[in-house]
N, C-alpha and C positions, 0 to 999 in steps of 0.2 A: 155465657158466663160459666155455666156448668162445665163446659169443655175446657176452659182455662183452668178451673179448679182441678179437674181430672188430670190435666197435663202436669200441673205442679205437683199433685199427689204422686203421679207416676215418676217424675223426676226425683222427688224426695226419696221414694222407695229405692230407686236405682242407686242414688248416692249412699244410702244407708247400707245397701248390699255391698257396694265397693269398699266402704270403710271397714266393714267386718272382715272382708276377704283380705285386705291389707294387714289388718291386725293379726289374723290367723296365720298369715304368711311370715310374720315376724316372731312368732312364738317358737321357742326351742323345745325339742322333744325330750331332752334330758339335760343333765348338768353339764356334760362336756360339749354338747351342741351350743349351750348358752355361752360357755367360755370361748369356744371357737368363733361363734358369730360376733361376739363382742370384740375379741382381739383382731379378727380380720377387718372389721369395720374401722377400728382404731388405726391399724397399720395402713389402711388406705386413706386415712385422714377424714373419714366420714363420721364425725363425732355425733352428728344428729342420729345416724343409724345406730351407732354404738350405744347411745343412751337408751334405745329401745330395749336393750338386753341388760340394762343396769338397774339395780335396786334404786328406786327414786327417793332420795332424801337429800337434805341440804349439803351434808358433808360429801356424799358421793358426787353430787353435781359440781361442787367446788373442785374436787380432785379431777373430775373430767375436764373442767375448764382449764385447770393448770396443765393437764396433759395436752389439751388442744393448743394452748399458747406455746408450749414447748415444741410441739410439732410444727407450728407455723413459723418458728424461728429456725428451723432446719433448712439446710441448703436444698435447692431443687434436686440435686443428685441424691442426697440422702433420702428425700421424700420418695423419689422414684425407686430406690432400692428397698425402702420399707414396703411400698405398694406391691412389690413382687416377692417379698420375703415369705417364706413358709413358716408355719408354726411347728414347734416340737414340744411334746408333752413328756416329761421325764418321770414324774411320780404323781399319782392321784390317790388321795386318801378320803374315803367316804366316812366322815365323822359320825353322821347319823343319817336317817332317811331324808333329811331336808338340808343337809350341809355337806359340801365337798370342798376339799382343799386340793389344788393342783399346782405343780411346779412346771413352768413353761419357759420357753425362749423362742425368739424368732431367728431365722437363719442369717439375718443381716447383722444384728448387734450381738447375737449369741450370748446374751446376758440372762441368766436365770432369774425369774421372779416368781412370786407366789400369789395365787388368786383364790378367793373364796367365792363359791357359787352357792346360793341359797334358794330353797323352794318356798315361795310365798303364794298362798292361795292357788296352789297347783301349777304355778309358773316358775321356771328356773331363771334366776337373775344373778348377775355378777355383783358382788359387794366390793366395790373398788376401794373402800376404806381399808380393807384388810391388806391390800398390796402396799399402801403407803404406811399404815400404822405398824404392820408387821415388819417392814423394812427398818423403821425407826427402832423398834424394839430389838431387832436382830443386831443392828449396828451397835446399839448401846450395850447389849449383852456381849457381843464379841469384843468390844473395847474393854469392858469390865473384866472379862476373862483374860485378855492379854495383859492387863495391868496386874491382876492377881497372879498370873503365871510368872511375870517378870519379878514380882516382889518375893516369890517363893524361892 
């Protein structure tokens, strides 16, 4: 009976070691690693892996779900091109010691987007809300400026 308990204890110890190794392997060393890891996983359609590099809150999770559904509706050819696309970073602005904003695009769509990366409890994570909410603010701002310009 003691040998069975010893075997289960040993197996539990091994599983605990493996889970911490996996978690350590998914941590990003810095802000740009977090952005790159998140974006590469999303380009490959691996949204479970992308979520590891994302700030976990309900709004971010919903935006990630929207992105995943959009990805699933793409053609097989588009998905293949996204999987092989490379990332381009155009501008990076370190707002403070725990927040970075970066402008990026992938080589397939070549559409520039903005992403915020935040450091929470020593871990760099992507705040996906910024991409969606910033885009909405920007489009509203641009439309308002176009109207103001036309009226002048």
